N, CA and C of each residue as an Amber inpcrd file, in Angstrom:
protein
   258
 -14.0350000  -2.8140000  -3.3920000 -12.9670000  -2.2690000  -2.1890000
 -13.3630000  -1.1640000  -2.9550000 -12.7580000  -0.2010000  -1.9400000
 -12.8070000   1.5260000  -1.4660000 -11.3770000   1.7550000  -1.9480000
 -11.3180000   2.6020000  -3.0250000 -10.1060000   3.3150000  -2.7550000
  -9.7660000   4.6180000  -2.6110000  -8.9590000   5.6220000  -1.6560000
  -9.1170000   6.5300000  -1.3190000  -7.8430000   7.1380000  -1.6580000
  -7.9110000   8.3250000  -2.4520000  -6.1550000   8.6620000  -3.1520000
  -5.9290000  10.5000000  -1.8670000  -4.6970000   9.8640000  -1.5630000
  -4.8120000  12.0320000  -0.9320000  -3.8710000  12.0960000  -1.8980000
  -4.4180000  13.1820000  -2.5590000  -3.4060000  13.8830000  -3.3740000
  -2.5230000  14.9150000  -2.3930000  -0.7370000  14.6060000  -2.4900000
  -0.6780000  15.8130000  -1.8300000   0.6040000  16.2580000  -2.3700000
   0.6810000  17.7740000  -1.5800000   2.1440000  17.9890000  -2.0600000
   2.9670000  17.8630000  -1.5770000   4.9770000  18.2920000  -1.5120000
   5.8240000  18.2830000  -0.5880000   5.5350000  19.8620000   0.5900000
   5.7510000  19.2640000   2.0520000   5.4550000  20.0260000   2.6950000
   3.7710000  20.6770000   3.1570000   3.3350000  20.3950000   3.1610000
   1.6760000  20.4340000   2.7230000   1.1090000  20.1090000   3.9870000
   1.4520000  21.1640000   5.1830000   0.8990000  19.8540000   5.9210000
  -0.6370000  20.0050000   6.9690000  -1.5510000  20.4010000   5.5290000
  -3.1590000  20.1970000   5.4830000  -3.1590000  18.7590000   5.3970000
  -2.1770000  18.3950000   4.3460000  -2.1060000  16.9920000   3.3550000
  -1.7100000  16.1760000   4.9510000  -0.7020000  16.0970000   5.3960000
  -0.7510000  15.9380000   6.9460000  -1.2880000  15.6050000   7.7490000
  -2.4480000  16.3190000   7.8500000  -4.0170000  16.2490000   8.9920000
  -4.7480000  15.1600000   7.9420000  -4.7310000  15.7580000   6.5580000
  -5.8630000  14.8080000   5.9790000  -5.8660000  13.1450000   6.5530000
  -4.5150000  13.1580000   5.4110000  -3.6520000  11.8330000   6.1870000
  -3.9980000  11.0260000   7.8000000  -3.3910000  11.8500000   8.4380000
  -4.3810000  11.0540000   9.5030000  -5.3170000  10.6780000   9.4540000
  -6.3340000  11.3970000   9.6160000  -7.7460000  11.6820000   9.7260000
  -7.8570000  10.7550000   8.5040000  -8.0110000  10.8450000   7.9770000
  -8.1650000   9.6370000   7.8540000  -7.8840000   8.3470000   7.3570000
  -6.3220000   7.9590000   7.7990000  -6.3140000   6.9800000   8.3510000
  -6.8230000   6.4260000   9.6830000  -6.9250000   7.3030000  10.7000000
  -7.7530000   7.2040000  11.9290000  -9.2630000   6.7870000  11.1760000
 -10.1200000   7.5040000  10.6970000 -11.3780000   7.3170000  10.3320000
 -11.3990000   5.7020000   9.6890000 -10.8680000   5.3290000   8.6840000
 -10.7440000   4.0060000   8.1270000 -10.0180000   2.5270000   8.5260000
 -10.1940000   3.0700000   9.7860000  -9.0870000   1.5260000  10.6640000
 -10.1220000   0.5540000  10.8140000  -9.9320000  -0.3020000  10.9780000
 -10.9770000  -1.7360000  11.1360000 -11.5030000  -1.0540000   9.2260000
 -11.6780000  -0.6770000   8.8620000 -12.9300000  -0.7750000   7.2320000
 -11.9480000  -1.9340000   6.4430000 -12.0360000  -3.0170000   6.2080000
 -11.5490000  -3.8410000   5.6210000 -11.8680000  -3.5630000   4.4480000
 -12.2850000  -3.6560000   3.8450000 -12.9890000  -2.6440000   2.4170000
 -12.3120000  -1.4860000   1.8540000 -11.6270000  -0.7870000   2.6150000
 -11.1730000   0.2940000   2.2590000  -9.3560000   0.8110000   2.2360000
  -9.2660000   0.8980000   0.9690000  -8.0280000   1.2840000   0.8000000
  -7.2870000   2.4080000   0.5930000  -6.2280000   2.8060000   1.8040000
  -5.6610000   4.5780000   1.5900000  -4.3390000   4.6270000   1.0800000
  -4.0450000   5.2880000  -0.4090000  -3.0530000   5.7880000  -1.2020000
  -2.8680000   6.8270000  -0.3230000  -1.1770000   7.5030000  -0.7050000
  -0.8160000   9.3550000  -0.5340000  -0.1070000   8.6950000  -1.7060000
  -0.2480000  10.0950000  -2.5960000   0.2000000  10.5570000  -3.8870000
   1.0790000  11.3340000  -4.2540000   2.0590000  11.8750000  -3.9360000
   2.4780000  13.1760000  -4.3060000   2.4760000  13.6470000  -5.3100000
   1.6450000  14.4960000  -5.8860000   1.3110000  15.4820000  -7.7980000
   2.8120000  15.7140000  -8.0850000   3.9960000  16.7290000  -7.2140000
   4.8260000  17.2710000  -7.9190000   5.6310000  15.6490000  -8.6830000
   5.8840000  14.3520000  -7.9630000   5.8200000  13.2670000  -8.0180000
   5.9490000  12.8930000  -9.5980000   4.1460000  12.7080000  -9.2980000
   3.3620000  11.9010000  -9.9690000   2.6300000  13.7300000 -10.7720000
   3.0110000  14.4450000 -11.6810000   1.9890000  15.3080000 -11.9150000
   0.5190000  15.0560000 -13.1750000   0.4940000  13.5310000 -13.4530000
  -0.4060000  13.3830000 -14.5570000  -1.5960000  12.8420000 -13.2000000
  -1.3860000  13.2790000 -11.8240000  -2.6720000  12.9060000 -11.7640000
  -3.1510000  14.1940000 -10.7920000  -2.4950000  15.3030000 -10.8290000
  -3.6390000  16.2980000 -11.0220000  -3.7450000  16.8670000 -12.0310000
  -2.7020000  16.7170000 -13.2880000  -3.4390000  16.6420000 -14.2260000
  -5.1670000  16.5630000 -14.2880000  -5.3390000  15.2400000 -14.0600000
  -5.8060000  14.1120000 -14.3580000  -7.5530000  14.5830000 -13.6540000
  -7.3030000  14.7720000 -12.8140000  -8.2870000  15.4610000 -11.9720000
  -8.5830000  16.6350000 -11.2120000  -7.4080000  17.3830000 -12.1260000
  -7.4340000  19.4910000 -12.1380000  -7.5990000  19.8530000 -11.1790000
  -6.6890000  19.2220000  -9.6410000  -6.2780000  19.4330000  -8.8740000
  -5.3530000  20.6040000  -8.9250000  -5.5220000  21.9920000  -8.0950000
  -5.5970000  23.3700000  -7.6110000  -5.1860000  23.1750000  -6.6590000
  -5.0250000  22.9380000  -5.7250000  -4.5090000  22.9030000  -4.0430000
  -5.0380000  21.3240000  -3.8780000  -3.7380000  21.5890000  -2.5090000
  -3.7870000  19.5280000  -1.8510000  -4.1120000  20.3830000  -0.6360000
  -4.6700000  19.7280000  -0.0690000  -4.6580000  18.1500000  -0.3560000
  -5.9620000  17.1170000  -1.2830000  -6.5250000  16.4640000  -2.1210000
  -7.2150000  16.4250000  -2.4140000  -7.5870000  15.3790000  -2.3620000
  -8.3600000  14.6560000  -2.5360000  -8.7900000  13.4100000  -1.7300000
 -10.0220000  12.7650000  -3.3100000  -9.1760000  11.4480000  -3.4140000
 -10.2660000  11.2840000  -4.1720000 -10.7700000   9.7020000  -4.1970000
 -11.6740000   8.9180000  -4.8970000 -12.7880000   7.9340000  -4.1430000
 -12.4670000   7.3870000  -5.0870000 -12.2020000   5.9990000  -5.3020000
 -12.8760000   5.4280000  -6.4660000 -12.4870000   6.0640000  -7.6820000
 -11.6750000   7.0050000  -7.8400000 -11.4850000   7.6780000  -9.3680000
 -12.0090000   8.9840000  -9.5980000 -12.5850000   9.5160000  -8.2820000
 -13.4670000  10.6800000  -8.3750000 -12.9360000  11.2340000  -7.3370000
 -12.8130000  12.7600000  -7.7820000 -12.2650000  13.9980000  -6.8390000
 -13.1500000  14.4250000  -5.7880000 -13.3070000  14.0820000  -4.3590000
 -14.2770000  14.1940000  -3.7430000 -14.2180000  14.7100000  -2.7390000
 -13.1090000  15.7350000  -2.6650000 -12.9580000  17.0950000  -1.6950000
 -11.8750000  17.4330000  -1.9640000 -11.5780000  18.6200000  -1.7960000
 -10.5730000  19.7730000  -1.9530000  -9.9010000  20.2280000   0.1150000
  -9.2180000  20.2960000  -0.0330000  -8.6680000  20.3970000   1.7830000
  -9.2400000  18.6730000   2.0720000  -8.7500000  19.7920000   3.4640000
  -9.2640000  18.7600000   4.8130000 -10.3990000  18.4380000   4.7100000
 -10.7720000  17.0160000   4.1010000 -12.1550000  16.2980000   4.3850000
 -13.0230000  17.0720000   5.8320000 -14.0280000  17.0570000   5.9040000
 -14.7990000  16.9350000   7.2280000 -15.6010000  15.6530000   7.5930000
 -14.7590000  15.2860000   8.3040000 -15.3400000  13.6390000   8.9180000
 -16.3770000  13.1020000   8.5870000 -17.3300000  13.8280000   8.9220000
 -19.2640000  13.3960000   8.9450000 -19.1420000  13.3330000   6.8000000
 -18.6590000  14.4830000   6.7590000 -18.8640000  14.1560000   4.9220000
 -18.9530000  12.7600000   4.5470000 -17.0980000  12.8020000   4.9020000
 -16.1480000  11.7390000   4.4790000 -16.9190000  10.7310000   4.7210000
 -17.5770000  10.4030000   5.4270000 -17.8820000   9.0560000   6.0350000
 -19.7500000   8.7430000   4.8830000 -20.4900000   9.5040000   5.2250000
 -21.6530000  10.0150000   4.5010000 -21.2460000   9.4470000   3.0350000
 -20.5740000   9.8850000   2.6890000 -20.0520000   9.3460000   1.3610000
 -18.9320000   7.9410000   0.9080000 -18.7880000   7.7840000   2.0640000
 -17.9630000   6.5950000   1.9220000 -19.3800000   5.5430000   2.4000000
 -20.4620000   5.6020000   3.0670000 -21.7000000   5.0030000   3.2380000
 -22.2950000   4.6680000   1.3530000 -22.5890000   5.6870000   1.3640000
 -23.0450000   5.8630000  -0.0690000 -22.2260000   4.9830000  -1.0400000
 -20.9370000   5.5600000  -1.3950000 -20.0410000   4.2260000  -2.1050000
 -20.7190000   2.6550000  -1.9830000 -20.6950000   2.6590000  -0.4860000
 -21.3040000   0.8880000  -0.1600000 -22.3900000   0.4290000  -0.9450000
 -22.6970000   1.7040000  -0.3490000 -24.4320000   1.0400000  -0.9770000
 -25.2250000   1.1630000  -2.8200000 -23.8610000   1.8150000  -3.1470000
 -24.1360000   2.2550000  -4.9360000 -23.4240000   1.0800000  -4.8930000
 -22.5490000   0.3000000  -4.6480000 -21.0070000  -0.7730000  -5.0380000
 -22.8250000  -2.1130000  -4.0260000 -23.6750000  -1.8470000  -3.3410000
 -23.9520000  -3.1540000  -2.8240000 -24.7810000  -3.7100000  -3.6490000
């Protein structure tokens, strides 16, 4: 299982864009779970991953992207993770 966490903050327009992009990309991928975590309500996430800007994209407990991820790079990273876990 691949877990993508979108670390967001209130009123962050780029966070909404990132969530929409990621959810659309992973449609049909049964091995991917997407979670959105508000770092204002859950500051321990910001501290754990040393998040300075939102959105921050964490995949399987590793900070992978800051800002809205490039779709191609995100798909490439998901394929790398599948190969590593496979």
